C-alpha positions as CSV (number, residue, x, y, z in Angstrom):
1,M,-32.6,319.3,163.1
2,K,-29.0,320.4,162.7
3,K,-27.8,317.0,163.9
4,T,-30.0,315.3,161.3
5,V,-28.7,317.5,158.5
6,R,-25.1,316.9,159.7
7,R,-25.7,313.1,159.8
8,L,-27.2,313.1,156.3
9,S,-24.4,315.3,155.0
10,L,-21.8,312.9,156.6
11,A,-23.7,309.9,155.2
12,A,-23.7,311.5,151.7
13,L,-20.0,312.2,151.9
14,L,-19.3,308.6,153.0
15,L,-21.4,307.2,150.2
16,A,-20.4,309.6,147.5
17,P,-17.0,307.9,146.7
18,G,-18.7,304.5,146.3
19,M,-21.5,306.0,144.2
20,A,-18.9,307.6,142.0
21,L,-17.0,304.3,141.5
22,A,-20.3,302.6,140.6
23,S,-21.1,305.2,138.0
24,E,-17.6,305.1,136.4
25,W,-18.0,301.5,135.3
26,N,-18.7,301.5,131.5
27,L,-17.7,299.9,128.3
28,D,-14.2,301.4,128.4
29,Q,-13.6,300.0,131.9
30,L,-14.9,296.6,130.8
31,M,-12.6,296.6,127.8
32,H,-9.7,297.6,130.1
33,N,-10.4,294.8,132.5
34,L,-10.7,292.2,129.7
35,A,-7.4,293.4,128.1
36,E,-5.6,292.6,131.3
37,I,-6.1,288.8,130.7
38,R,-3.1,287.7,128.5
39,S,-4.1,284.0,128.3
40,D,-7.0,281.9,129.4
41,H,-8.2,278.3,129.4
42,A,-11.9,277.4,129.8
43,G,-14.3,274.5,129.3
44,F,-17.4,275.0,127.2
45,A,-20.7,273.3,126.6
46,E,-22.6,274.4,123.5
47,K,-26.1,273.8,122.3
48,K,-27.0,274.7,118.7
49,F,-30.7,275.1,118.0
50,I,-31.4,274.4,114.3
51,A,-35.0,274.7,113.0
52,M,-34.9,271.5,110.9
53,L,-33.8,269.4,113.9
54,D,-36.0,268.1,116.7
55,K,-33.5,268.6,119.4
56,P,-30.4,270.8,119.9
57,V,-26.9,269.6,118.7
58,E,-24.8,269.5,121.8
59,S,-21.0,269.6,122.1
60,S,-18.4,270.3,124.7
61,G,-14.7,270.8,125.0
62,E,-12.0,273.4,125.8
63,L,-11.2,276.9,124.8
64,Y,-7.7,278.5,124.8
65,Y,-6.9,282.1,124.3
66,T,-3.6,283.9,124.0
67,A,-3.6,287.7,123.5
68,P,-4.1,289.4,121.2
69,D,-5.3,287.1,118.4
70,H,-4.9,283.4,119.1
71,L,-8.1,281.5,119.9
72,E,-8.6,277.8,119.9
73,K,-11.8,275.7,120.3
74,R,-11.2,272.0,120.9
75,T,-14.4,270.0,120.7
76,L,-14.0,266.7,122.6
77,K,-17.7,265.5,122.4
78,P,-19.5,264.2,120.5
79,K,-16.5,263.8,118.3
80,P,-13.1,265.5,118.2
81,E,-12.7,268.7,116.2
82,S,-10.4,271.7,116.4
83,L,-10.9,275.2,115.3
84,T,-7.8,277.4,115.7
85,V,-7.6,281.1,114.8
86,D,-4.1,282.5,114.7
87,G,-3.9,286.0,113.3
88,D,-5.8,286.0,110.0
89,T,-5.7,282.2,109.5
90,L,-8.5,279.8,110.5
91,I,-7.4,276.1,110.8
92,I,-10.1,273.5,110.9
93,E,-9.1,269.9,111.9
94,R,-11.9,267.4,111.5
95,N,-12.0,263.7,110.5
96,H,-8.2,263.5,110.2
97,Q,-8.2,266.4,107.6
98,T,-6.9,269.9,108.0
99,H,-8.3,272.9,106.2
100,R,-6.7,276.4,106.2
101,L,-8.8,279.5,105.5
102,Q,-7.6,283.1,105.2
103,L,-10.2,285.1,107.1
104,Q,-9.9,288.0,104.7
105,N,-11.6,285.7,102.1
106,Y,-14.5,285.0,104.5
107,P,-15.6,288.4,106.0
108,E,-18.7,287.0,107.7
109,I,-16.7,284.3,109.5
110,A,-14.1,286.9,110.4
111,A,-16.7,289.1,111.9
112,F,-18.0,286.2,114.1
113,I,-14.5,285.4,115.2
114,D,-13.6,289.0,115.8
115,S,-16.6,289.5,118.1
116,I,-15.1,287.0,120.5
117,R,-11.4,287.8,120.0
118,S,-12.0,291.5,120.2
119,T,-14.1,291.1,123.4
120,L,-11.4,288.9,125.0
121,S,-8.6,291.3,124.1
122,G,-10.6,294.3,125.2
123,D,-10.4,295.9,121.7
124,R,-13.4,298.3,121.6
125,A,-12.3,299.8,118.2
126,A,-12.3,296.4,116.5
127,L,-15.7,295.6,117.9
128,E,-17.1,298.9,116.7
129,R,-15.9,298.3,113.2
130,N,-18.4,295.5,112.9
131,Y,-21.1,296.0,115.6
132,R,-23.3,298.4,117.4
133,I,-22.5,297.7,121.1
134,N,-24.9,297.8,124.0
135,L,-23.6,297.1,127.5
136,S,-25.9,296.3,130.4
137,G,-25.4,295.2,133.9
138,T,-22.6,295.8,136.4
139,A,-19.0,295.0,136.6
140,E,-19.9,291.8,138.5
141,H,-22.5,290.6,136.0
142,W,-22.5,292.2,132.5
143,T,-23.9,291.6,129.0
144,L,-22.6,292.9,125.7
145,Q,-25.1,292.9,122.9
146,L,-23.5,293.1,119.5
147,L,-25.6,294.1,116.6
148,P,-24.0,293.7,113.1
149,I,-23.5,296.9,111.1
150,D,-22.7,295.4,107.7
151,P,-25.7,294.4,105.6
152,K,-24.0,291.2,104.6
153,M,-23.4,290.2,108.2
154,Q,-27.0,291.2,109.1
155,K,-28.1,288.4,106.6
156,V,-26.1,285.9,108.7
157,A,-26.5,287.1,112.3
158,K,-29.2,289.1,114.1
159,Q,-27.2,289.5,117.3
160,I,-24.5,288.2,119.5
161,R,-24.7,288.3,123.3
162,I,-21.6,287.9,125.4
163,A,-22.2,287.7,129.1
164,G,-19.6,287.7,131.8
165,E,-18.5,288.4,135.4
166,Q,-15.8,290.9,135.9
167,N,-13.0,290.0,133.4
168,T,-14.3,286.5,132.7
169,L,-16.6,285.5,129.8
170,R,-19.4,283.2,131.0
171,S,-21.5,282.7,127.9
172,I,-21.8,283.5,124.2
173,E,-25.2,283.4,122.4
174,I,-25.5,283.8,118.7
175,I,-28.9,284.5,117.2
176,Q,-28.8,284.0,113.4
177,A,-30.9,285.9,110.9
178,D,-32.7,282.6,109.9
179,G,-33.8,282.0,113.5
180,D,-31.3,279.3,114.3
181,S,-29.2,280.0,117.4
182,S,-26.4,278.7,119.6
183,F,-25.6,279.1,123.3
184,M,-22.2,278.3,124.7
185,S,-21.6,278.3,128.5
186,I,-18.0,278.9,129.6
187,E,-16.3,277.9,132.8
188,R,-12.7,279.0,133.4
189,L,-10.2,276.2,134.0
190,A,-6.8,276.1,135.5
191,A,-3.9,276.9,133.1
192,P,-2.9,273.8,131.1
């Protein structure tokens, strides 16, 4: 009996550090891990599900991120388009035309963009200004559910789900208030 108790005590001591590490993983740790990435390059494939269309609108291209606030989405298919966010400016290049928008004039767009930029930069405080945050999963496979706080934003988006593995984003799903949605899968690429 004493041997059994000793073995169980020894097993508990050996397992306790691992169990403590597993329980320490939380939103702060995820944000810390994400903040360590200073730049990234990824490919994306996106499907937009729009109620008035029979099939989803599909696009693909590349994403570029440089901490803390530069984000670029270059759509290559079905036709070239570029969305670049640098600080508080959104630059849209489409059909050989360039449009510049100041995000402070478009708070709903800014909140969408900040959901991604703030996640990439590991800025929990910025996320919490616009969203209620729920984290599920483990460090290896996690999902952030972002629920808009602002009533104006709630009229646009019901929720945003960002899923990842360790410090890498793997997908972004946006469910709009009108029922339309989009799903973007992300695959990290080598630095350009």
